[in-house]
C-alpha positions as CSV (number, residue, x, y, z in Angstrom):
1,M,-10.4,19.9,-6.8
2,Q,-7.7,22.0,-5.2
3,P,-4.9,23.1,-7.7
4,Y,-1.4,21.9,-7.2
5,S,0.1,25.5,-6.9
6,S,-2.1,26.1,-3.7
7,F,-0.6,23.2,-1.8
8,D,1.3,23.7,1.7
9,H,4.1,21.3,0.7
10,S,5.9,21.8,4.1
11,R,3.0,21.0,6.0
12,A,2.0,17.9,4.2
13,F,5.5,16.6,4.1
14,R,5.8,16.8,8.0
15,R,2.3,15.1,8.2
16,G,3.5,12.2,5.8
17,L,6.7,11.8,7.9
18,S,4.5,11.3,11.1
19,D,2.0,9.1,9.4
20,G,4.9,6.8,7.9
21,V,6.3,6.0,11.3
22,P,4.1,3.3,12.3
23,I,4.3,1.9,8.8
24,G,8.0,1.8,8.8
25,L,8.0,0.1,12.4
26,G,5.6,-2.6,10.9
27,Y,7.7,-2.9,7.8
28,F,10.9,-3.3,9.6
29,A,9.5,-6.3,11.8
30,V,7.9,-8.1,8.7
31,A,11.2,-7.5,6.6
32,F,13.1,-9.8,9.0
33,S,11.2,-12.9,7.9
34,L,11.6,-11.8,4.2
35,G,15.3,-11.4,5.0
36,I,15.6,-15.1,6.0
37,A,14.0,-16.1,2.6
38,A,16.4,-13.9,0.8
39,R,19.3,-15.4,2.7
40,S,18.1,-19.0,1.6
41,A,18.2,-17.7,-2.0
42,G,21.9,-16.9,-1.5
43,L,21.5,-13.0,-1.5
44,S,24.1,-10.9,0.5
45,P,22.8,-8.2,2.9
46,A,23.6,-5.5,0.5
47,Q,21.7,-7.3,-2.5
48,G,18.6,-7.8,-0.2
49,F,18.7,-4.3,0.9
50,I,18.8,-2.9,-2.7
51,A,16.0,-5.5,-3.8
52,S,13.6,-4.2,-1.1
53,L,14.5,-0.7,-1.5
54,L,13.6,-0.7,-5.1
55,T,10.7,-3.1,-5.0
56,S,8.8,-2.6,-1.6
57,A,6.5,-5.5,-2.1
58,S,6.4,-8.4,0.2
59,A,4.4,-11.0,-1.8
60,G,6.2,-10.0,-5.0
61,E,9.7,-10.0,-3.2
62,Y,9.1,-13.4,-1.5
63,A,8.0,-15.0,-4.9
64,A,11.2,-13.5,-6.5
65,F,13.5,-14.9,-3.8
66,T,11.8,-18.3,-4.1
67,L,12.5,-18.3,-7.9
68,I,16.0,-17.1,-7.4
69,A,16.7,-20.1,-4.9
70,A,15.2,-22.2,-7.7
71,R,17.4,-20.8,-10.4
72,A,14.5,-19.6,-12.6
73,T,15.2,-17.4,-15.5
74,L,15.1,-13.8,-15.7
75,V,11.7,-13.8,-17.7
76,E,10.0,-16.2,-15.1
77,L,11.2,-14.0,-12.5
78,A,9.8,-10.7,-14.1
79,L,6.5,-12.4,-14.9
80,I,5.8,-13.7,-11.3
81,V,6.6,-10.3,-9.7
82,L,4.4,-8.6,-12.3
83,V,1.6,-11.0,-11.4
84,A,2.2,-10.8,-7.6
85,N,2.3,-6.9,-7.6
86,A,-0.7,-6.3,-10.2
87,R,-2.8,-5.1,-7.5
88,Y,-0.7,-2.0,-7.3
89,L,-1.9,-1.0,-10.8
90,L,-5.4,-0.8,-9.3
91,M,-4.2,1.2,-6.4
92,S,-2.4,3.6,-8.7
93,C,-5.6,4.0,-10.8
94,A,-7.6,5.0,-7.8
95,L,-4.9,7.3,-6.5
96,T,-5.0,9.2,-9.7
97,Q,-8.4,10.4,-9.1
98,R,-7.3,12.2,-6.0
99,L,-4.3,14.0,-7.8
100,A,-4.5,17.6,-9.0
101,P,-5.0,17.7,-12.8
102,D,-2.0,20.3,-13.0
103,M,0.4,18.2,-11.1
104,P,3.7,17.6,-13.0
105,F,4.3,14.2,-14.3
106,F,7.5,13.7,-12.4
107,H,5.5,13.8,-9.2
108,R,3.0,11.1,-10.5
109,F,5.9,8.9,-11.4
110,L,7.7,9.2,-8.1
111,I,4.4,8.7,-6.2
112,G,3.9,5.5,-8.3
113,L,7.4,4.1,-7.6
114,H,6.4,3.2,-3.9
115,V,2.6,2.6,-3.9
116,T,2.3,-0.1,-1.1
117,D,-0.8,-1.4,0.4
118,E,-0.1,0.8,3.7
119,I,1.0,3.9,2.0
120,F,-2.0,3.8,-0.3
121,G,-4.4,3.5,2.7
122,V,-3.0,6.4,4.6
123,T,-2.7,8.4,1.5
124,I,-6.3,7.9,0.1
125,A,-7.6,8.6,3.5
126,Q,-6.4,12.2,3.3
127,P,-9.1,14.8,2.6
128,G,-9.2,16.7,-0.7
129,A,-6.5,16.4,-3.3
130,V,-3.3,14.5,-2.6
131,D,-0.2,16.7,-2.1
132,P,2.7,14.5,-3.6
133,F,4.9,15.7,-0.5
134,Y,2.8,13.9,1.7
135,C,3.5,10.7,-0.1
136,Y,7.2,11.5,-0.1
137,G,7.3,12.1,3.8
138,A,5.3,8.8,4.2
139,M,7.7,6.9,1.9
140,L,10.8,8.5,3.7
141,T,9.9,6.9,7.1
142,A,8.3,3.7,5.6
143,I,10.5,2.3,2.9
144,P,14.0,2.7,4.4
145,P,13.0,0.5,7.4
146,W,11.7,-2.0,4.9
147,A,15.0,-2.3,3.0
148,L,17.0,-2.3,6.2
149,G,14.8,-5.0,7.9
150,T,15.6,-7.2,4.9
151,G,19.3,-6.6,5.1
152,L,19.5,-7.1,8.9
153,G,17.2,-10.2,8.5
154,I,19.7,-11.8,6.1
155,M,22.5,-11.2,8.7
156,L,20.7,-11.8,12.0
157,G,17.3,-13.3,11.1
158,N,18.5,-16.9,11.8
159,L,19.4,-15.8,15.3
160,L,15.7,-15.0,16.3
161,P,13.0,-17.6,16.8
162,L,10.4,-17.6,14.0
163,R,7.7,-17.0,16.6
164,A,9.4,-13.8,17.8
165,V,9.5,-12.5,14.2
166,S,5.9,-13.4,13.6
167,A,4.9,-11.5,16.8
168,L,6.7,-8.5,15.7
169,S,4.7,-8.3,12.3
170,V,1.5,-7.8,14.5
171,A,2.2,-4.2,14.5
172,L,1.4,-4.1,10.8
173,Y,-2.0,-5.4,11.2
174,G,-2.6,-3.0,14.1
175,M,-1.8,-0.1,11.8
176,F,-4.5,-1.5,9.2
177,L,-7.0,-1.4,12.0
178,A,-5.9,2.2,12.7
179,I,-6.6,3.1,9.0
180,I,-9.9,1.5,8.4
181,V,-11.7,1.8,12.0
182,P,-12.2,5.8,12.1
183,P,-13.9,6.0,8.7
184,A,-15.9,2.9,9.4
185,R,-17.1,4.6,12.7
186,K,-18.2,7.8,11.1
187,D,-19.9,6.2,7.9
188,R,-22.3,3.1,8.1
189,V,-21.7,2.4,4.4
190,V,-18.0,2.2,4.9
191,A,-18.5,-0.1,7.9
192,C,-20.6,-2.4,6.0
193,L,-18.1,-2.6,3.0
194,V,-15.2,-3.2,5.5
195,F,-17.0,-6.2,7.1
196,G,-18.2,-7.2,3.5
197,G,-14.6,-7.1,2.4
198,F,-13.5,-9.3,5.2
199,A,-16.2,-12.0,4.5
200,A,-15.5,-11.9,0.8
201,S,-11.8,-12.2,1.5
202,Y,-12.4,-15.3,3.8
203,A,-14.8,-17.0,1.2
204,A,-12.4,-16.3,-1.7
205,E,-9.8,-18.0,0.3
206,R,-11.7,-21.1,0.7
207,L,-13.4,-21.3,-2.7
208,L,-10.7,-19.7,-5.0
209,S,-7.8,-21.3,-3.4
210,F,-6.3,-22.2,-6.8
211,L,-5.6,-18.5,-7.4
212,S,-2.7,-16.9,-5.8
213,A,-3.3,-14.4,-3.0
214,G,-2.4,-11.4,-5.3
215,N,-4.9,-12.6,-7.9
216,R,-7.6,-13.1,-5.4
217,T,-6.8,-9.4,-4.0
218,I,-7.1,-8.0,-7.5
219,L,-10.5,-9.9,-8.1
220,L,-12.0,-8.9,-4.9
221,T,-10.9,-5.2,-5.4
222,V,-12.5,-4.9,-8.7
223,V,-15.8,-6.7,-7.8
224,L,-16.2,-5.0,-4.3
225,S,-15.2,-1.5,-5.7
226,A,-17.6,-1.8,-8.6
227,A,-20.4,-3.0,-6.4
228,A,-19.7,0.0,-4.1
229,A,-19.7,2.5,-6.8
230,A,-23.0,1.1,-8.2
231,L,-24.9,0.8,-5.0
232,F,-23.5,3.9,-3.1
233,P,-22.4,6.4,-5.8
234,I,-20.8,9.7,-4.5
235,H,-22.3,12.6,-6.5
236,D,-19.8,15.6,-7.1
237,D,-21.8,18.8,-6.8
238,A,-21.3,20.9,-10.1
239,P,-19.8,24.4,-9.7
240,G,-23.2,26.0,-10.2
241,D,-24.9,24.0,-7.8
242,A,-22.0,24.5,-5.1
243,A,-22.0,28.5,-5.8
244,E,-25.9,28.4,-5.5
245,G,-25.7,26.5,-2.2
246,A,-23.2,28.9,-0.8
247,A,-25.3,31.9,-1.9
248,K,-28.2,30.5,-0.2
249,E,-26.3,29.8,3.1
250,A,-25.1,33.5,3.0
């Protein structure tokens, strides 16, 4: 794997800034509806802004705002946020497999601070080892609009029709399609796994409705990734084999 010292941080940061723009636009739209929930819980625009800036999780924040409105205890609040956001633990574990072994710890810590579904998607799609500055660029253009949208949603959300707010959130789904369609077109296995994930998600929603959406996501992620690893393993060439192959080509 490419060593950390050989990364072109400036180029990676600029690429991350560019890839984070559509994520930020989608986040800004979705955060308006989250701001309405925060306003119902009694949060001020500044409080909603800080909550979204530090948490960056729609399901977890919505659950937290609901419990705040219900005057739940801090322990209950912490537990529900932990359960709702547990899927990010799996994403972080997958992401560590793409980090350079000699990457300093503080970079790993900062990357893990804002592992969201969308940022994970664009990061894991990068070829080779992941440069932390790519993540920083994506976070810089994605996370502030999320926090800003929550604050503005508290101030102005009730002035917009709910249908208009829902329509704006379509941009986020379009961005998801932009992430999964190109690799699915290149690899038939990836395409089958994508459609299989859609079908499994629909079936889980019908058959496992007693589980929360976050728990269903965790369950499906573990099951589908394990099945894909068992059925379609990716074999890394040993250094000797790679050198031998290069010598043959030469």
